[in-house]
C-alpha positions in Angstrom: -10.4 41.8 15.4 -10.1 39.0 17.9 -10.1 35.7 16.0 -10.4 32.2 17.5 -9.2 29.5 15.1 -9.8 25.9 15.9 -7.4 23.6 14.1 -6.2 20.1 14.0 -2.5 19.4 13.6 -1.2 19.6 10.1 2.1 19.5 8.3 4.3 22.5 8.6 2.8 24.2 5.6 0.3 26.1 7.8 2.8 27.8 10.1 3.8 30.6 7.8 0.1 31.3 7.2 -0.7 31.5 10.9 2.3 33.8 11.5 1.1 36.1 8.8 -2.4 36.2 10.2 -1.1 37.0 13.7 0.3 40.2 12.2 -3.1 41.2 11.0 -5.5 39.9 13.7 -5.5 39.3 17.5 -5.3 35.6 16.7 -5.6 32.6 19.1 -5.2 29.1 17.6 -6.8 26.3 19.5 -5.0 23.1 18.4 -7.2 20.1 19.1 -4.3 17.5 19.5 -0.6 17.4 19.8 1.3 19.1 17.1 4.7 20.5 16.1 5.1 23.9 17.8 8.3 24.8 16.0 8.0 27.7 13.7 5.1 29.4 15.6 7.1 32.0 17.4 5.0 35.1 18.0 1.7 33.2 17.5 -0.8 32.8 20.4 -2.0 29.3 20.7 -3.3 26.7 23.1 -3.1 22.9 22.8 -5.8 20.4 23.7 -5.6 16.7 23.6 -8.5 14.7 22.2 -10.1 11.8 23.8 -9.2 8.6 22.0 -11.5 7.9 19.0 -12.9 4.7 20.7 -14.0 6.6 23.8 -17.8 7.0 24.0 -19.0 10.5 23.1 -22.3 12.1 22.2 -21.5 11.7 18.5 -18.2 10.5 17.1 -18.4 12.8 14.2 -18.5 15.9 16.5 -14.7 16.2 16.7 -14.7 19.1 19.1 -16.8 17.2 21.7 -13.8 14.9 22.2 -11.6 17.9 23.2 -11.8 18.6 26.9 -11.6 22.4 27.7 -12.2 23.7 24.2 -15.9 24.5 24.5 -15.5 26.5 27.8 -12.9 28.6 25.9 -15.5 29.4 23.3 -18.2 30.0 25.9 -16.3 32.4 28.0 -13.6 33.6 25.6 -13.4 37.2 24.4 -13.5 36.5 20.6 -15.1 38.5 17.8 -15.2 35.6 15.4 -14.6 31.8 15.4 -13.1 29.9 12.5 -13.6 26.1 12.5 -14.2 23.1 10.2 -17.4 21.3 9.4 -16.9 18.6 12.1 -16.5 21.2 14.9 -20.3 21.0 15.4 -20.4 22.0 19.1 -18.2 25.0 18.3 -20.6 26.2 15.7 -23.6 26.1 18.0 -21.8 27.7 20.9 -20.7 30.5 18.6 -24.2 31.0 17.2 -25.7 31.0 20.7 -23.3 33.7 21.7 -24.3 35.6 18.5 -20.8 35.8 17.2 -19.9 35.3 13.5 -18.8 31.8 12.5 -16.5 31.2 9.5 -16.4 27.7 8.2 -13.1 26.6 6.8 -13.8 23.5 4.8 -12.1 21.2 2.3 -15.1 18.8 2.2 -16.7 18.1 -1.2 -18.5 15.3 -3.1 -21.4 15.9 -0.6 -24.3 14.1 -2.4 -22.3 11.1 -3.6 -21.1 9.8 -0.3 -22.4 6.4 0.6 -21.7 5.8 4.3 -24.6 5.6 6.7 -22.9 8.0 9.2 -22.6 10.6 6.4 -26.2 10.3 5.4 -27.3 10.7 9.0 -25.1 13.7 9.6 -25.7 15.3 6.2 -28.7 17.4 7.1 -26.8 18.8 10.1 -23.8 19.6 7.8 -26.1 21.3 5.3 -27.5 23.4 8.2 -24.0 24.5 9.3 -22.9 25.4 5.8 -26.0 27.4 5.1 -25.9 29.2 8.4 -22.2 30.0 8.5 -21.5 33.8 8.2 -18.7 33.1 5.7 -17.1 30.0 4.2 -13.5 29.4 3.2 -12.7 26.8 0.6 -9.5 25.9 -1.3 -10.7 26.0 -4.9 -13.3 26.9 -7.4 -14.5 23.3 -7.5 -14.9 23.3 -3.7 -16.7 26.6 -3.9 -19.3 25.3 -6.5 -19.8 22.1 -4.5 -20.3 23.9 -1.2 -22.7 26.4 -2.7 -24.7 23.4 -4.1 -24.9 22.1 -0.6 -26.3 25.4 0.9 -23.6 28.0 1.1 -24.2 31.5 -0.2 -22.2 32.5 -3.2 -21.6 36.0 -1.9 -20.0 34.9 1.3 -18.0 31.9 0.0 -14.4 32.7 -0.6 -11.4 30.9 -2.0 -8.4 30.5 0.2 -6.0 28.2 -1.6 -3.9 25.6 0.2 -0.2 26.5 0.0 2.9 24.5 0.5 6.1 25.6 2.3 8.2 23.4 0.1 11.0 25.1 -1.8 14.4 24.3 -3.4 17.9 25.3 -2.2 21.1 24.6 -4.2 22.2 21.6 -2.2 19.0 19.8 -3.1 20.3 19.3 -6.7 23.4 17.6 -5.4 21.3 15.4 -3.1 19.1 14.5 -6.0 22.1 13.4 -8.1 23.4 11.4 -5.2 20.0 9.6 -4.9 19.9 9.0 -8.6 23.3 7.2 -8.4 22.6 5.3 -5.1 19.2 4.1 -6.4 20.6 3.1 -9.8 18.3 5.5 -11.7 20.8 6.8 -14.3 19.1 6.8 -17.7 15.7 6.1 -16.1 12.5 8.2 -16.5 11.3 8.4 -12.9 7.6 8.4 -11.8 7.1 9.6 -8.2 4.3 8.9 -5.7 4.3 10.6 -2.2 1.7 9.7 0.3 0.2 7.1 2.6 -0.2 3.6 1.3 -3.9 3.2 1.9 -6.8 2.2 -0.3 -8.1 5.8 -0.9 -4.7 6.8 -2.4 -5.2 4.4 -5.4 -1.6 3.3 -5.7 -2.7 0.0 -7.0 -3.9 1.7 -10.2 -0.6 3.5 -10.6 1.2 0.2 -10.3 -1.0 -1.3 -13.0 -0.4 1.8 -15.2 3.4 1.2 -14.7 3.0 -2.4 -15.8 1.3 -1.3 -19.0 4.0 1.3 -19.6 6.8 -1.2 -18.8 5.5 -3.5 -21.6 6.4 -0.7 -24.1 9.6 0.7 -22.7 12.3 -0.4 -20.4 13.5 2.9 -19.0 10.7 3.7 -16.5 10.9 3.3 -12.7 8.5 4.2 -9.9 9.4 5.5 -6.5 6.7 5.2 -3.8 7.5 7.4 -0.7 5.3 6.6 2.3 4.0 3.7 4.3 0.7 2.3 5.4 -1.4 -0.9 5.7 -1.5 -1.6 2.0 2.3 -1.7 1.5 2.6 -5.5 1.6 -0.3 -6.0 -0.7 1.1 -3.4 -3.2 4.5 -5.1 -3.1 2.9 -8.4 -3.9 1.0 -6.9 -6.8 4.3 -5.6 -8.2 5.7 -9.1 -8.1 2.6 -10.5 -9.7 2.9 -8.0 -12.6 6.6 -8.7 -12.9 7.6 -5.1 -12.2 9.0 -5.4 -8.7 12.5 -4.5 -9.8 11.1 -1.3 -11.3 9.3 -0.1 -8.1 11.1 1.2 -5.0 9.1 1.5 -1.8 11.2 3.8 0.4 9.0 3.8 3.4 8.4 7.2 5.1 10.8 10.0 4.5 11.3 12.5 7.3 9.7 16.0 6.8 11.4 18.7 8.7 9.7 21.9 9.8 11.2 24.4 7.4 10.4 23.1 3.9 10.1 19.3 3.7 13.8 19.2 2.8 14.1 15.4 2.9 11.5 15.0 0.2 12.6 17.8 -2.2 15.5 15.8 -3.8 13.0 13.1 -4.7 10.8 15.7 -6.5 13.9 17.0 -8.3 15.0 13.6 -9.6 11.5 12.6 -10.9 10.1 13.3 -14.3 6.5 13.3 -13.2 4.6 13.1 -9.9 1.4 11.1 -9.8 -1.5 11.5 -7.4 -3.8 8.4 -8.2 -6.4 9.0 -5.5 -9.8 7.2 -5.7 -13.3 7.7 -4.4 -14.0 5.3 -1.6 -17.7 4.9 -0.9 -18.2 8.3 -2.5 -15.6 10.1 -0.3 -12.8 11.9 -2.2 -9.2 12.9 -1.3 -10.1 16.4 -0.1 -7.1 18.4 -1.2 -3.8 16.5 -1.3 -0.9 18.9 -0.7 1.6 16.8 -2.7 0.2 18.5 -5.8 1.4 21.8 -4.5 4.7 20.3 -3.4 5.6 18.8 -6.7 4.6 22.0 -8.6 6.7 24.1 -6.2 9.6 21.9 -7.3 8.8 22.5 -11.0 7.3 19.2 -11.9 4.4 18.0 -14.1 1.6 16.4 -12.1 -0.9 13.8 -13.0 -3.9 13.4 -10.6 -7.3 11.9 -10.7 -10.8 13.4 -10.4 -10.9 12.2 -6.8 -8.1 14.6 -5.8 -9.6 17.9 -4.8 -6.5 20.0 -5.4 -6.3 18.9 -9.1 -9.1 21.0 -10.4 -7.7 24.5 -10.1 -4.0 23.6 -10.2 -3.6 21.2 -13.1 -4.2 22.4 -16.6 -4.6 19.5 -18.9 -1.8 19.3 -21.4 -0.1 22.4 -19.9 1.4 21.3 -16.6 0.0 17.8 -16.3 -3.3 15.9 -16.6 -6.4 15.1 -14.6 -7.8 11.6 -15.4 -10.7 9.5 -14.1 -10.1 7.7 -10.9 -9.6 3.9 -10.9 -8.5 4.0 -14.5 -5.0 2.5 -14.9 -5.1 2.9 -18.7 -5.9 6.6 -18.4 -3.0 7.0 -15.9 -0.7 5.1 -18.3 -1.6 7.3 -21.3 -1.1 10.5 -19.3 2.3 9.3 -18.0 3.3 8.4 -21.6 2.3 11.9 -22.7 4.5 13.6 -20.1 7.4 11.2 -20.8 7.1 11.6 -24.6 10.4 13.5 -24.5 12.4 15.4 -21.8 11.5 18.7 -23.3 7.8 18.1 -22.7 8.3 17.2 -19.0 10.5 20.2 -18.5 8.0 22.6 -20.1 5.2 21.2 -18.0 7.3 21.7 -14.9 8.0 25.3 -15.8 4.2 25.8 -16.3 3.6 24.3 -12.8 5.8 27.0 -11.2 3.8 29.7 -13.1 0.5 28.3 -11.8 1.9 28.4 -8.2 3.1 32.0 -8.6 -0.2 33.1 -10.1 -2.5 31.8 -7.4 -1.0 29.5 -4.7 1.3 31.6 -2.5 0.8 32.6 1.2 -0.2 36.0 0.0 -3.1 34.5 -1.9 -4.0 32.5 1.2 -4.0 35.6 3.5 -6.1 37.5 0.9 -8.7 34.8 1.0 -9.0 34.9 4.7 -9.2 38.7 4.8 -12.0 38.6 2.2 -14.0 36.4 4.6 -13.5 38.5 7.7 -14.2 41.7 5.7 -17.6 40.3 4.8 -18.7 40.1 8.4 -20.8 42.5 10.4 -19.5 42.4 13.9 -21.4 44.1 16.7 -19.4 46.2 19.2 
C-alpha cells in the first residue's frame, strides 16, 4: 500500500513510529516545514517550507494552502491513501476528487465549546471533513467519543495513542543526583513542570497551588522547565506570593534526538510532575506529551481536564490525579496526596510505568494505524 502522510514537524517521538511504518508500507512523508531529519534513515520523505503565517492566503486555517508544492504532489502522486490532519483542508478535497481514501489523524477535541469566531466559521467545514473521512485516527478514548459526537463514524474511528521516545539509562541517575546537589534540593520534595510558559499551560495556577502548600510545609520546591512570553509575569507572581525562593525557572532544556536525555534527570529527581493546562476560549491542550514522558520515567502525574492525554493515561489515585482546570486548590490537594509519603509517590510512579507498557508503546501506535488502513476499500 502506498501511503502519503502529511505531517508538521514534531519532537523526536514520532521518528521511531515512522520508521516502523516504512517497514510495513510504501510510505512517503510530506513534512510541511523545516524539521529535524536525524533518525529518519530509511524513511522516504520530502520537506516543504510554509509561507509565513502573516502572508495572505485563501484561508489562514487551511494550513496546507501555505505549503507551495504540496498540492501538486497529491494531484499527480501515485498514492493509494492520504493521511493528514483536520487543518489540511485542500489535501482532503484533492484526495476526494481523486477518489482516493483519506485518513484523518486528529488530536482535536472540545469541538462544541470553542469560542473563537474563526472556529465557529470553520466548524461546519471541519464537521464535513470528519464525517467524510474514510477512517479517523485519534489518540484516546476521550478523543474518539468527542470526534464521533462531531460526525465521525464509530466503526471507522480508531485509537492510535501518542507515544514518547523518552527512556532512562544508568547515567541519568547520577546526573539526577548531581542536579539535586547543585540546585540545593537535598531533603526537598520536588514538583516538576515541563512545557512552554504561555497562558494555555496554566502555570499560574500551579504557582498558586504551591503557595498554598508552602504555607503548610517547608520542604516543597517547584522546577519549571521551559520558556515563553509569560515567564516574567510568572516570576513576579512568585515574588508576590513569597515563594520565589522555592521556584526555579530553568529556561529551555535541550532535547536531543534519541530520547530527550537532557530532560530525563529532571524527571528522575522530581516526586511528581504536574500538567496544569487550562481551556482558553474553549480550546484545550490537545494531547501534551509530557504526560507520557513523566510516566515513562516512573513518575506520578497530575493533570487537568484541559489536558487531552490525561483521560486515558492517568488513573485517579493509582498513578496520579486529574483535576478541574483553573483550580489551584484542587491542584494543591492532589499534590498533597502524592506527597503524603515517599512510598505513595513511588507506588504511583510504578503504576505509571505499567500503564505505559499496557497501552502506550510504539507497537500500540502501529497497531492503531494498521487498523485504520485495514478498514479501507482501495480500488486497484
